[in-house]
PDBQT receptor file of N, H, CA, C and O in Angstrom, charges set to zero:
ATOM      1  N   UNK A   1       0.802  -1.265   0.399  1.00  0.00    +0.000 N 
ATOM      2  CA  UNK A   1      -0.223   0.235   0.298  1.00  0.00    +0.000 C 
ATOM      3  C   UNK A   1       1.086   1.029  -0.025  1.00  0.00    +0.000 C 
ATOM      4  O   UNK A   1       0.904   1.582  -1.110  1.00  0.00    +0.000 OA
ATOM      5  N   UNK A   2       2.032   1.247   0.347  1.00  0.00    +0.000 N 
ATOM      6  H   UNK A   2       2.180   0.798   1.228  1.00  0.00    +0.000 HD
ATOM      7  CA  UNK A   2       3.113   2.295   0.776  1.00  0.00    +0.000 C 
ATOM      8  C   UNK A   2       2.839   2.394  -0.414  1.00  0.00    +0.000 C 
ATOM      9  O   UNK A   2       1.874   2.887  -0.998  1.00  0.00    +0.000 OA
ATOM     10  N   UNK A   3       4.035   1.734  -0.861  1.00  0.00    +0.000 N 
ATOM     11  H   UNK A   3       4.819   1.333  -0.387  1.00  0.00    +0.000 HD
ATOM     12  CA  UNK A   3       4.827   1.937  -2.991  1.00  0.00    +0.000 C 
ATOM     13  C   UNK A   3       3.416   2.680  -3.423  1.00  0.00    +0.000 C 
ATOM     14  O   UNK A   3       3.264   3.781  -3.953  1.00  0.00    +0.000 OA
ATOM     15  N   UNK A   4       2.276   1.541  -2.949  1.00  0.00    +0.000 N 
ATOM     16  H   UNK A   4       2.400   0.646  -2.519  1.00  0.00    +0.000 HD
ATOM     17  CA  UNK A   4       1.288   2.236  -4.829  1.00  0.00    +0.000 C 
ATOM     18  C   UNK A   4       1.267   3.563  -4.426  1.00  0.00    +0.000 C 
ATOM     19  O   UNK A   4       1.671   4.318  -5.310  1.00  0.00    +0.000 OA
ATOM     20  N   UNK A   5       0.761   4.389  -2.856  1.00  0.00    +0.000 N 
ATOM     21  H   UNK A   5       0.432   3.775  -2.138  1.00  0.00    +0.000 HD
ATOM     22  CA  UNK A   5       0.209   6.074  -2.623  1.00  0.00    +0.000 C 
ATOM     23  C   UNK A   5       2.104   6.232  -3.346  1.00  0.00    +0.000 C 
ATOM     24  O   UNK A   5       2.235   6.540  -4.530  1.00  0.00    +0.000 OA
ATOM     25  N   UNK A   6       2.963   6.060  -2.742  1.00  0.00    +0.000 N 
ATOM     26  H   UNK A   6       2.857   5.809  -1.780  1.00  0.00    +0.000 HD
ATOM     27  CA  UNK A   6       4.702   6.911  -3.249  1.00  0.00    +0.000 C 
ATOM     28  C   UNK A   6       4.312   6.594  -4.431  1.00  0.00    +0.000 C 
ATOM     29  O   UNK A   6       3.455   7.477  -4.459  1.00  0.00    +0.000 OA
ATOM     30  N   UNK A   7       4.166   5.944  -5.737  1.00  0.00    +0.000 N 
ATOM     31  H   UNK A   7       4.862   5.226  -5.714  1.00  0.00    +0.000 HD
ATOM     32  CA  UNK A   7       4.437   5.497  -6.942  1.00  0.00    +0.000 C 
ATOM     33  C   UNK A   7       2.948   6.606  -7.220  1.00  0.00    +0.000 C 
ATOM     34  O   UNK A   7       3.072   7.290  -8.236  1.00  0.00    +0.000 OA
ATOM     35  N   UNK A   8       1.700   6.810  -6.484  1.00  0.00    +0.000 N 
ATOM     36  H   UNK A   8       1.599   6.254  -5.659  1.00  0.00    +0.000 HD
ATOM     37  CA  UNK A   8       0.667   7.686  -7.314  1.00  0.00    +0.000 C 
ATOM     38  C   UNK A   8       1.179   9.655  -6.795  1.00  0.00    +0.000 C 
ATOM     39  O   UNK A   8       0.801  10.708  -7.308  1.00  0.00    +0.000 OA
ATOM     40  N   UNK A   9       2.431   9.334  -5.258  1.00  0.00    +0.000 N 
ATOM     41  H   UNK A   9       2.739   8.479  -4.840  1.00  0.00    +0.000 HD
ATOM     42  CA  UNK A   9       2.402  10.555  -5.157  1.00  0.00    +0.000 C 
ATOM     43  C   UNK A   9       3.169  10.976  -6.174  1.00  0.00    +0.000 C 
ATOM     44  O   UNK A   9       2.792  11.914  -6.876  1.00  0.00    +0.000 OA
ATOM     45  N   UNK A  10       4.929  10.028  -6.496  1.00  0.00    +0.000 N 
ATOM     46  H   UNK A  10       5.235   9.266  -5.925  1.00  0.00    +0.000 HD
ATOM     47  CA  UNK A  10       5.112  10.745  -7.185  1.00  0.00    +0.000 C 
ATOM     48  C   UNK A  10       5.208  11.015  -9.005  1.00  0.00    +0.000 C 
ATOM     49  O   UNK A  10       5.850  11.843  -9.651  1.00  0.00    +0.000 OA
ATOM     50  N   UNK A  11       4.436  10.114  -9.359  1.00  0.00    +0.000 N 
ATOM     51  H   UNK A  11       3.914   9.440  -8.835  1.00  0.00    +0.000 HD
ATOM     52  CA  UNK A  11       3.899   9.576 -11.290  1.00  0.00    +0.000 C 
ATOM     53  C   UNK A  11       3.076  11.334 -10.699  1.00  0.00    +0.000 C 
ATOM     54  O   UNK A  11       3.749  12.257 -11.158  1.00  0.00    +0.000 OA
ATOM     55  N   UNK A  12       2.012  11.779  -9.954  1.00  0.00    +0.000 N 
ATOM     56  H   UNK A  12       1.465  11.029  -9.582  1.00  0.00    +0.000 HD
ATOM     57  CA  UNK A  12       1.263  12.710 -10.498  1.00  0.00    +0.000 C 
ATOM     58  C   UNK A  12       2.100  13.886 -10.051  1.00  0.00    +0.000 C 
ATOM     59  O   UNK A  12       1.535  14.951 -10.300  1.00  0.00    +0.000 OA
ATOM     60  N   UNK A  13       3.316  14.019  -9.446  1.00  0.00    +0.000 N 
ATOM     61  H   UNK A  13       3.775  13.154  -9.243  1.00  0.00    +0.000 HD
ATOM     62  CA  UNK A  13       4.253  15.423  -9.014  1.00  0.00    +0.000 C 
ATOM     63  C   UNK A  13       4.816  15.291 -10.302  1.00  0.00    +0.000 C 
ATOM     64  O   UNK A  13       5.347  16.350 -10.636  1.00  0.00    +0.000 OA
ATOM     65  N   UNK A  14       4.939  14.102 -11.446  1.00  0.00    +0.000 N 
ATOM     66  H   UNK A  14       4.508  13.242 -11.175  1.00  0.00    +0.000 HD
ATOM     67  CA  UNK A  14       5.657  14.377 -12.179  1.00  0.00    +0.000 C 
ATOM     68  C   UNK A  14       5.317  14.743 -13.067  1.00  0.00    +0.000 C 
ATOM     69  O   UNK A  14       6.136  15.119 -13.905  1.00  0.00    +0.000 OA
ATOM     70  N   UNK A  15       3.406  14.837 -13.413  1.00  0.00    +0.000 N 
ATOM     71  H   UNK A  15       2.740  14.532 -12.733  1.00  0.00    +0.000 HD
ATOM     72  CA  UNK A  15       3.261  14.838 -14.150  1.00  0.00    +0.000 C 
ATOM     73  C   UNK A  15       2.661  16.366 -14.044  1.00  0.00    +0.000 C 
ATOM     74  O   UNK A  15       2.728  16.991 -15.102  1.00  0.00    +0.000 OA
ATOM     75  N   UNK A  16       2.099  17.043 -12.954  1.00  0.00    +0.000 N 
ATOM     76  H   UNK A  16       2.044  16.535 -12.094  1.00  0.00    +0.000 HD
ATOM     77  CA  UNK A  16       2.097  18.040 -12.881  1.00  0.00    +0.000 C 
ATOM     78  C   UNK A  16       2.617  19.131 -13.090  1.00  0.00    +0.000 C 
ATOM     79  O   UNK A  16       1.961  20.099 -13.473  1.00  0.00    +0.000 OA
ATOM     80  N   UNK A  17       4.243  19.171 -12.813  1.00  0.00    +0.000 N 
ATOM     81  H   UNK A  17       4.776  18.385 -12.502  1.00  0.00    +0.000 HD
ATOM     82  CA  UNK A  17       4.878  19.693 -13.333  1.00  0.00    +0.000 C 
ATOM     83  C   UNK A  17       5.672  19.800 -14.794  1.00  0.00    +0.000 C 
ATOM     84  O   UNK A  17       6.411  20.711 -15.169  1.00  0.00    +0.000 OA
ATOM     85  N   UNK A  18       5.284  18.567 -15.512  1.00  0.00    +0.000 N 
ATOM     86  H   UNK A  18       4.684  17.827 -15.207  1.00  0.00    +0.000 HD
ATOM     87  CA  UNK A  18       5.323  18.918 -16.290  1.00  0.00    +0.000 C 
ATOM     88  C   UNK A  18       4.553  18.938 -17.625  1.00  0.00    +0.000 C 
ATOM     89  O   UNK A  18       4.944  18.908 -18.792  1.00  0.00    +0.000 OA
ATOM     90  N   UNK A  19       3.363  18.998 -17.081  1.00  0.00    +0.000 N 
ATOM     91  H   UNK A  19       3.045  19.022 -16.133  1.00  0.00    +0.000 HD
ATOM     92  CA  UNK A  19       2.297  18.883 -17.959  1.00  0.00    +0.000 C 
ATOM     93  C   UNK A  19       1.509  20.721 -17.685  1.00  0.00    +0.000 C 
ATOM     94  O   UNK A  19       1.079  21.252 -18.709  1.00  0.00    +0.000 OA
ATOM     95  N   UNK A  20       1.432  21.233 -16.834  1.00  0.00    +0.000 N 
ATOM     96  H   UNK A  20       1.782  20.802 -16.002  1.00  0.00    +0.000 HD
ATOM     97  CA  UNK A  20       1.129  22.764 -16.067  1.00  0.00    +0.000 C 
ATOM     98  C   UNK A  20       2.194  23.415 -15.736  1.00  0.00    +0.000 C 
ATOM     99  O   UNK A  20       2.227  24.623 -15.504  1.00  0.00    +0.000 OA
ATOM    100  N   UNK A  21       3.333  22.482 -15.687  1.00  0.00    +0.000 N 
ATOM    101  H   UNK A  21       3.306  21.501 -15.875  1.00  0.00    +0.000 HD
ATOM    102  CA  UNK A  21       4.764  23.398 -15.381  1.00  0.00    +0.000 C 
ATOM    103  C   UNK A  21       4.349  23.916 -13.495  1.00  0.00    +0.000 C 
ATOM    104  O   UNK A  21       5.141  24.820 -13.230  1.00  0.00    +0.000 OA
ATOM    105  N   UNK A  22       3.545  23.667 -12.403  1.00  0.00    +0.000 N 
ATOM    106  H   UNK A  22       2.901  22.933 -12.618  1.00  0.00    +0.000 HD
ATOM    107  CA  UNK A  22       3.522  23.438 -11.387  1.00  0.00    +0.000 C 
ATOM    108  C   UNK A  22       4.855  23.105 -10.484  1.00  0.00    +0.000 C 
ATOM    109  O   UNK A  22       5.638  22.157 -10.419  1.00  0.00    +0.000 OA
ATOM    110  N   UNK A  23       4.722  24.267  -9.876  1.00  0.00    +0.000 N 
ATOM    111  H   UNK A  23       4.086  25.037  -9.929  1.00  0.00    +0.000 HD
ATOM    112  CA  UNK A  23       6.002  23.791  -8.750  1.00  0.00    +0.000 C 
ATOM    113  C   UNK A  23       4.865  24.188  -7.108  1.00  0.00    +0.000 C 
ATOM    114  O   UNK A  23       3.643  24.167  -6.963  1.00  0.00    +0.000 OA
ATOM    115  N   UNK A  24       5.769  24.446  -6.339  1.00  0.00    +0.000 N 
ATOM    116  H   UNK A  24       6.761  24.463  -6.457  1.00  0.00    +0.000 HD
ATOM    117  CA  UNK A  24       6.000  24.402  -4.903  1.00  0.00    +0.000 C 
ATOM    118  C   UNK A  24       4.846  22.937  -4.218  1.00  0.00    +0.000 C 
ATOM    119  O   UNK A  24       5.341  21.934  -3.703  1.00  0.00    +0.000 OA
ATOM    120  N   UNK A  25       3.504  23.116  -4.356  1.00  0.00    +0.000 N 
ATOM    121  H   UNK A  25       3.102  23.931  -4.774  1.00  0.00    +0.000 HD
ATOM    122  CA  UNK A  25       2.199  22.778  -3.520  1.00  0.00    +0.000 C 
ATOM    123  C   UNK A  25       0.842  22.113  -4.933  1.00  0.00    +0.000 C 
ATOM    124  O   UNK A  25      -0.158  21.407  -5.065  1.00  0.00    +0.000 OA
ATOM    125  N   UNK A  26       1.250  22.488  -5.251  1.00  0.00    +0.000 N 
ATOM    126  H   UNK A  26       2.062  23.061  -5.144  1.00  0.00    +0.000 HD
ATOM    127  CA  UNK A  26       0.524  22.918  -6.743  1.00  0.00    +0.000 C 
ATOM    128  C   UNK A  26       0.842  21.033  -7.612  1.00  0.00    +0.000 C 
ATOM    129  O   UNK A  26       0.201  20.329  -8.394  1.00  0.00    +0.000 OA
ATOM    130  N   UNK A  27       2.518  20.884  -6.688  1.00  0.00    +0.000 N 
ATOM    131  H   UNK A  27       3.038  21.455  -6.053  1.00  0.00    +0.000 HD
ATOM    132  CA  UNK A  27       3.007  19.453  -7.559  1.00  0.00    +0.000 C 
ATOM    133  C   UNK A  27       2.249  18.223  -7.763  1.00  0.00    +0.000 C 
ATOM    134  O   UNK A  27       2.007  17.339  -8.585  1.00  0.00    +0.000 OA
ATOM    135  N   UNK A  28       1.860  18.875  -5.890  1.00  0.00    +0.000 N 
ATOM    136  H   UNK A  28       2.057  19.594  -5.222  1.00  0.00    +0.000 HD
ATOM    137  CA  UNK A  28       1.270  17.553  -5.145  1.00  0.00    +0.000 C 
ATOM    138  C   UNK A  28      -0.270  17.040  -6.213  1.00  0.00    +0.000 C 
ATOM    139  O   UNK A  28      -0.959  17.920  -6.729  1.00  0.00    +0.000 OA
ATOM    140  N   UNK A  29      -0.613  15.490  -6.402  1.00  0.00    +0.000 N 
ATOM    141  H   UNK A  29      -0.054  14.775  -5.983  1.00  0.00    +0.000 HD
ATOM    142  CA  UNK A  29      -1.958  15.802  -7.374  1.00  0.00    +0.000 C 
ATOM    143  C   UNK A  29      -3.097  15.856  -5.469  1.00  0.00    +0.000 C 
ATOM    144  O   UNK A  29      -2.597  15.737  -4.351  1.00  0.00    +0.000 OA
ATOM    145  N   UNK A  30      -4.411  16.040  -5.755  1.00  0.00    +0.000 N 
ATOM    146  H   UNK A  30      -4.817  16.137  -6.664  1.00  0.00    +0.000 HD
ATOM    147  CA  UNK A  30      -5.327  16.629  -5.356  1.00  0.00    +0.000 C 
ATOM    148  C   UNK A  30      -4.307  17.683  -4.131  1.00  0.00    +0.000 C 
ATOM    149  O   UNK A  30      -3.375  16.993  -3.717  1.00  0.00    +0.000 OA
ATOM    150  N   UNK A  31      -4.301  18.327  -3.852  1.00  0.00    +0.000 N 
ATOM    151  H   UNK A  31      -5.058  18.888  -4.187  1.00  0.00    +0.000 HD
ATOM    152  CA  UNK A  31      -3.941  18.772  -3.032  1.00  0.00    +0.000 C 
ATOM    153  C   UNK A  31      -4.310  19.958  -1.586  1.00  0.00    +0.000 C 
ATOM    154  O   UNK A  31      -3.784  20.373  -0.553  1.00  0.00    +0.000 OA
ATOM    155  N   UNK A  32      -5.804  20.126  -2.542  1.00  0.00    +0.000 N 
ATOM    156  H   UNK A  32      -6.231  19.789  -3.381  1.00  0.00    +0.000 HD
ATOM    157  CA  UNK A  32      -6.730  20.596  -1.300  1.00  0.00    +0.000 C 
ATOM    158  C   UNK A  32      -7.467  20.139  -0.719  1.00  0.00    +0.000 C 
ATOM    159  O   UNK A  32      -8.193  20.668   0.123  1.00  0.00    +0.000 OA
ATOM    160  N   UNK A  33      -7.398  18.279  -1.298  1.00  0.00    +0.000 N 
ATOM    161  H   UNK A  33      -6.809  17.850  -1.982  1.00  0.00    +0.000 HD
ATOM    162  CA  UNK A  33      -8.224  17.235  -1.217  1.00  0.00    +0.000 C 
ATOM    163  C   UNK A  33      -7.194  17.088   0.119  1.00  0.00    +0.000 C 
ATOM    164  O   UNK A  33      -7.702  16.935   1.230  1.00  0.00    +0.000 OA
ATOM    165  N   UNK A  34      -5.549  17.146  -0.059  1.00  0.00    +0.000 N 
ATOM    166  H   UNK A  34      -5.137  17.270  -0.961  1.00  0.00    +0.000 HD
ATOM    167  CA  UNK A  34      -5.116  16.193   1.317  1.00  0.00    +0.000 C 
ATOM    168  C   UNK A  34      -5.182  17.014   2.313  1.00  0.00    +0.000 C 
ATOM    169  O   UNK A  34      -5.671  16.743   3.410  1.00  0.00    +0.000 OA
ATOM    170  N   UNK A  35      -4.380  18.738   1.771  1.00  0.00    +0.000 N 
ATOM    171  H   UNK A  35      -3.983  18.957   0.879  1.00  0.00    +0.000 HD
ATOM    172  CA  UNK A  35      -5.167  20.384   2.776  1.00  0.00    +0.000 C 
ATOM    173  C   UNK A  35      -6.109  19.996   3.566  1.00  0.00    +0.000 C 
ATOM    174  O   UNK A  35      -6.195  20.273   4.762  1.00  0.00    +0.000 OA
ATOM    175  N   UNK A  36      -7.274  18.967   2.570  1.00  0.00    +0.000 N 
ATOM    176  H   UNK A  36      -7.204  18.742   1.598  1.00  0.00    +0.000 HD
ATOM    177  CA  UNK A  36      -8.181  19.413   3.806  1.00  0.00    +0.000 C 
ATOM    178  C   UNK A  36      -8.606  17.982   4.396  1.00  0.00    +0.000 C 
ATOM    179  O   UNK A  36      -9.769  17.581   4.463  1.00  0.00    +0.000 OA
ATOM    180  N   UNK A  37      -7.582  17.353   4.771  1.00  0.00    +0.000 N 
ATOM    181  H   UNK A  37      -6.638  17.678   4.717  1.00  0.00    +0.000 HD
ATOM    182  CA  UNK A  37      -7.974  15.998   5.842  1.00  0.00    +0.000 C 
ATOM    183  C   UNK A  37      -7.694  16.291   6.730  1.00  0.00    +0.000 C 
ATOM    184  O   UNK A  37      -8.517  15.721   7.446  1.00  0.00    +0.000 OA
ATOM    185  N   UNK A  38      -6.416  17.383   8.002  1.00  0.00    +0.000 N 
ATOM    186  H   UNK A  38      -5.748  17.846   7.420  1.00  0.00    +0.000 HD
ATOM    187  CA  UNK A  38      -7.069  17.721   9.117  1.00  0.00    +0.000 C 
ATOM    188  C   UNK A  38      -8.087  17.671   9.904  1.00  0.00    +0.000 C 
ATOM    189  O   UNK A  38      -8.232  17.192  11.028  1.00  0.00    +0.000 OA
ATOM    190  N   UNK A  39      -9.363  18.670   8.605  1.00  0.00    +0.000 N 
ATOM    191  H   UNK A  39      -9.245  19.059   7.692  1.00  0.00    +0.000 HD
ATOM    192  CA  UNK A  39     -10.416  18.921   9.369  1.00  0.00    +0.000 C 
ATOM    193  C   UNK A  39     -11.907  18.248   8.931  1.00  0.00    +0.000 C 
ATOM    194  O   UNK A  39     -12.938  18.187   9.601  1.00  0.00    +0.000 OA
ATOM    195  N   UNK A  40     -11.593  17.688   7.336  1.00  0.00    +0.000 N 
ATOM    196  H   UNK A  40     -10.755  17.738   6.792  1.00  0.00    +0.000 HD
ATOM    197  CA  UNK A  40     -12.735  16.702   7.368  1.00  0.00    +0.000 C 
ATOM    198  C   UNK A  40     -12.338  15.657   8.391  1.00  0.00    +0.000 C 
ATOM    199  O   UNK A  40     -13.245  14.841   8.553  1.00  0.00    +0.000 OA
ATOM    200  N   UNK A  41     -11.155  15.406   9.204  1.00  0.00    +0.000 N 
ATOM    201  H   UNK A  41     -10.418  16.069   9.072  1.00  0.00    +0.000 HD
ATOM    202  CA  UNK A  41     -10.730  14.302   9.944  1.00  0.00    +0.000 C 
ATOM    203  C   UNK A  41     -11.247  14.653  11.264  1.00  0.00    +0.000 C 
ATOM    204  O   UNK A  41     -11.799  13.714  11.836  1.00  0.00    +0.000 OA
ATOM    205  N   UNK A  42     -11.207  15.936  11.995  1.00  0.00    +0.000 N 
ATOM    206  H   UNK A  42     -10.759  16.699  11.530  1.00  0.00    +0.000 HD
ATOM    207  CA  UNK A  42     -11.868  17.095  13.121  1.00  0.00    +0.000 C 
ATOM    208  C   UNK A  42     -13.251  16.261  13.123  1.00  0.00    +0.000 C 
ATOM    209  O   UNK A  42     -13.663  15.380  13.877  1.00  0.00    +0.000 OA
ATOM    210  N   UNK A  43     -13.890  16.977  11.813  1.00  0.00    +0.000 N 
ATOM    211  H   UNK A  43     -13.556  17.693  11.200  1.00  0.00    +0.000 HD
ATOM    212  CA  UNK A  43     -15.564  16.778  11.611  1.00  0.00    +0.000 C 
ATOM    213  C   UNK A  43     -16.170  15.088  11.777  1.00  0.00    +0.000 C 
ATOM    214  O   UNK A  43     -17.134  14.764  12.470  1.00  0.00    +0.000 OA
ATOM    215  N   UNK A  44     -15.446  14.301  11.070  1.00  0.00    +0.000 N 
ATOM    216  H   UNK A  44     -14.662  14.564  10.507  1.00  0.00    +0.000 HD
ATOM    217  CA  UNK A  44     -15.823  13.213  11.797  1.00  0.00    +0.000 C 
ATOM    218  C   UNK A  44     -15.944  12.140  13.248  1.00  0.00    +0.000 C 
ATOM    219  O   UNK A  44     -16.621  11.207  13.681  1.00  0.00    +0.000 OA
ATOM    220  N   UNK A  45     -14.968  12.871  13.555  1.00  0.00    +0.000 N 
ATOM    221  H   UNK A  45     -14.419  13.629  13.204  1.00  0.00    +0.000 HD
ATOM    222  CA  UNK A  45     -14.492  12.295  15.243  1.00  0.00    +0.000 C 
ATOM    223  C   UNK A  45     -15.848  13.105  15.846  1.00  0.00    +0.000 C 
ATOM    224  O   UNK A  45     -16.517  12.401  16.602  1.00  0.00    +0.000 OA
ATOM    225  N   UNK A  46     -16.535  14.954  15.554  1.00  0.00    +0.000 N 
ATOM    226  H   UNK A  46     -15.991  15.526  14.939  1.00  0.00    +0.000 HD
ATOM    227  CA  UNK A  46     -17.450  15.369  16.254  1.00  0.00    +0.000 C 
ATOM    228  C   UNK A  46     -18.161  14.828  15.227  1.00  0.00    +0.000 C 
ATOM    229  O   UNK A  46     -18.037  15.685  14.353  1.00  0.00    +0.000 OA
ATOM    230  N   UNK A  47     -18.674  14.152  14.880  1.00  0.00    +0.000 N 
ATOM    231  H   UNK A  47     -18.775  13.456  15.590  1.00  0.00    +0.000 HD
ATOM    232  CA  UNK A  47     -20.171  13.165  14.775  1.00  0.00    +0.000 C 
ATOM    233  C   UNK A  47     -19.742  12.537  15.225  1.00  0.00    +0.000 C 
ATOM    234  O   UNK A  47     -20.102  12.834  16.364  1.00  0.00    +0.000 OA
ATOM    235  N   UNK A  48     -19.046  11.614  15.346  1.00  0.00    +0.000 N 
ATOM    236  H   UNK A  48     -18.754  11.374  14.420  1.00  0.00    +0.000 HD
ATOM    237  CA  UNK A  48     -19.040  10.279  16.138  1.00  0.00    +0.000 C 
ATOM    238  C   UNK A  48     -18.801  10.564  17.533  1.00  0.00    +0.000 C 
ATOM    239  O   UNK A  48     -18.707   9.637  18.338  1.00  0.00    +0.000 OA
ATOM    240  N   UNK A  49     -18.644  12.337  18.048  1.00  0.00    +0.000 N 
ATOM    241  H   UNK A  49     -18.719  13.090  17.395  1.00  0.00    +0.000 HD
ATOM    242  CA  UNK A  49     -18.590  12.084  19.723  1.00  0.00    +0.000 C 
ATOM    243  C   UNK A  49     -19.691  12.195  19.560  1.00  0.00    +0.000 C 
ATOM    244  O   UNK A  49     -20.262  11.367  20.269  1.00  0.00    +0.000 OA
ATOM    245  N   UNK A  50     -20.860  13.184  18.608  1.00  0.00    +0.000 N 
ATOM    246  H   UNK A  50     -20.395  13.857  18.032  1.00  0.00    +0.000 HD
ATOM    247  CA  UNK A  50     -22.232  13.597  19.407  1.00  0.00    +0.000 C 
ATOM    248  C   UNK A  50     -22.976  12.358  18.326  1.00  0.00    +0.000 C 
ATOM    249  O   UNK A  50     -23.002  12.938  17.240  1.00  0.00    +0.000 OA
ATOM    250  N   UNK A  51     -23.205  11.826  18.249  1.00  0.00    +0.000 N 
ATOM    251  H   UNK A  51     -23.184  11.355  19.130  1.00  0.00    +0.000 HD
ATOM    252  CA  UNK A  51     -23.486  10.570  17.657  1.00  0.00    +0.000 C 
ATOM    253  C   UNK A  51     -23.415   9.404  19.279  1.00  0.00    +0.000 C 
ATOM    254  O   UNK A  51     -24.515   8.870  19.417  1.00  0.00    +0.000 OA
ATOM    255  N   UNK A  52     -22.768   9.130  19.996  1.00  0.00    +0.000 N 
ATOM    256  H   UNK A  52     -21.874   9.563  19.884  1.00  0.00    +0.000 HD
ATOM    257  CA  UNK A  52     -22.336   8.740  20.999  1.00  0.00    +0.000 C 
ATOM    258  C   UNK A  52     -22.440   8.988  21.953  1.00  0.00    +0.000 C 
ATOM    259  O   UNK A  52     -22.385   8.168  22.869  1.00  0.00    +0.000 OA
ATOM    260  N   UNK A  53     -22.655  10.387  22.116  1.00  0.00    +0.000 N 
ATOM    261  H   UNK A  53     -22.700  11.053  21.371  1.00  0.00    +0.000 HD
ATOM    262  CA  UNK A  53     -23.670  11.278  23.320  1.00  0.00    +0.000 C 
ATOM    263  C   UNK A  53     -24.666  11.141  22.656  1.00  0.00    +0.000 C 
ATOM    264  O   UNK A  53     -25.510  10.828  23.496  1.00  0.00    +0.000 OA
ATOM    265  N   UNK A  54     -25.036  11.159  21.916  1.00  0.00    +0.000 N 
ATOM    266  H   UNK A  54     -24.351  11.413  21.234  1.00  0.00    +0.000 HD
ATOM    267  CA  UNK A  54     -27.115  11.145  21.529  1.00  0.00    +0.000 C 
ATOM    268  C   UNK A  54     -27.382  12.550  22.097  1.00  0.00    +0.000 C 
ATOM    269  O   UNK A  54     -27.094  13.085  23.168  1.00  0.00    +0.000 OA
ATOM    270  N   UNK A  55     -28.179  13.041  20.752  1.00  0.00    +0.000 N 
ATOM    271  H   UNK A  55     -28.413  12.606  19.883  1.00  0.00    +0.000 HD
ATOM    272  CA  UNK A  55     -28.590  14.334  20.836  1.00  0.00    +0.000 C 
ATOM    273  C   UNK A  55     -29.992  14.530  20.937  1.00  0.00    +0.000 C 
ATOM    274  O   UNK A  55     -30.725  15.490  20.702  1.00  0.00    +0.000 OA
ATOM    275  N   UNK A  56     -30.175  13.386  21.343  1.00  0.00    +0.000 N 
ATOM    276  H   UNK A  56     -29.579  12.606  21.533  1.00  0.00    +0.000 HD
ATOM    277  CA  UNK A  56     -32.452  12.901  21.387  1.00  0.00    +0.000 C 
ATOM    278  C   UNK A  56     -32.932  12.848  20.086  1.00  0.00    +0.000 C 
ATOM    279  O   UNK A  56     -32.582  13.088  18.930  1.00  0.00    +0.000 OA
ATOM    280  N   UNK A  57     -33.903  12.428  20.753  1.00  0.00    +0.000 N 
ATOM    281  H   UNK A  57     -34.187  12.233  21.692  1.00  0.00    +0.000 HD
ATOM    282  CA  UNK A  57     -34.845  11.863  19.628  1.00  0.00    +0.000 C 
ATOM    283  C   UNK A  57     -34.914  12.752  18.428  1.00  0.00    +0.000 C 
ATOM    284  O   UNK A  57     -35.312  12.232  17.386  1.00  0.00    +0.000 OA
ATOM    285  N   UNK A  58     -34.606  13.930  18.422  1.00  0.00    +0.000 N 
ATOM    286  H   UNK A  58     -34.283  14.352  19.269  1.00  0.00    +0.000 HD
ATOM    287  CA  UNK A  58     -35.361  14.906  17.419  1.00  0.00    +0.000 C 
ATOM    288  C   UNK A  58     -33.594  15.358  16.965  1.00  0.00    +0.000 C 
ATOM    289  O   UNK A  58     -32.993  16.246  16.360  1.00  0.00    +0.000 OA
ATOM    290  N   UNK A  59     -33.389  14.422  17.520  1.00  0.00    +0.000 N 
ATOM    291  H   UNK A  59     -33.877  13.700  18.011  1.00  0.00    +0.000 HD
ATOM    292  CA  UNK A  59     -32.264  15.039  15.827  1.00  0.00    +0.000 C 
ATOM    293  C   UNK A  59     -31.822  16.809  16.386  1.00  0.00    +0.000 C 
ATOM    294  O   UNK A  59     -31.215  17.444  15.523  1.00  0.00    +0.000 OA
ATOM    295  N   UNK A  60     -32.054  17.449  17.520  1.00  0.00    +0.000 N 
ATOM    296  H   UNK A  60     -32.546  16.933  18.221  1.00  0.00    +0.000 HD
ATOM    297  CA  UNK A  60     -31.289  19.382  16.692  1.00  0.00    +0.000 C 
ATOM    298  C   UNK A  60     -32.800  19.884  16.747  1.00  0.00    +0.000 C 
ATOM    299  O   UNK A  60     -33.028  20.896  17.411  1.00  0.00    +0.000 OA
ATOM    300  N   UNK A  61     -33.808  19.266  16.115  1.00  0.00    +0.000 N 
ATOM    301  H   UNK A  61     -33.623  18.444  15.576  1.00  0.00    +0.000 HD
ATOM    302  CA  UNK A  61     -34.900  20.271  15.737  1.00  0.00    +0.000 C 
ATOM    303  C   UNK A  61     -35.624  20.293  16.857  1.00  0.00    +0.000 C 
ATOM    304  O   UNK A  61     -35.570  19.118  17.221  1.00  0.00    +0.000 OA
ATOM    305  N   UNK A  62     -36.312  20.913  17.690  1.00  0.00    +0.000 N 
ATOM    306  H   UNK A  62     -36.356  21.867  17.394  1.00  0.00    +0.000 HD
ATOM    307  CA  UNK A  62     -37.296  22.058  18.195  1.00  0.00    +0.000 C 
ATOM    308  C   UNK A  62     -38.743  21.880  17.344  1.00  0.00    +0.000 C 
ATOM    309  O   UNK A  62     -39.003  22.174  16.178  1.00  0.00    +0.000 OA
ATOM    310  N   UNK A  63     -40.066  20.929  19.022  1.00  0.00    +0.000 N 
ATOM    311  H   UNK A  63     -39.855  20.691  19.970  1.00  0.00    +0.000 HD
ATOM    312  CA  UNK A  63     -41.124  21.764  18.104  1.00  0.00    +0.000 C 
ATOM    313  C   UNK A  63     -41.610  23.279  17.861  1.00  0.00    +0.000 C 
ATOM    314  O   UNK A  63     -41.374  24.254  18.575  1.00  0.00    +0.000 OA
ATOM    315  N   UNK A  64     -42.175  23.235  16.951  1.00  0.00    +0.000 N 
ATOM    316  H   UNK A  64     -42.367  22.443  16.371  1.00  0.00    +0.000 HD
ATOM    317  CA  UNK A  64     -42.648  24.469  16.710  1.00  0.00    +0.000 C 
ATOM    318  C   UNK A  64     -43.557  24.821  17.238  1.00  0.00    +0.000 C 
ATOM    319  O   UNK A  64     -43.997  25.951  17.023  1.00  0.00    +0.000 OA
TER     320      UNK A  64
């Protein structure tokens, strides 16, 4: 698995460099998604914690 991820990153970086003349962080394939991973993980953890703690049976909605 590690070798596949490494090959993907190396090939993707090479392709971005040659095709788009990318530099720096733009070399990494799907760099926007990779930069969002910590925030996505944090949101997922919050959702799991809220589910485990239980938010009531109404799911956060109140009666009108």
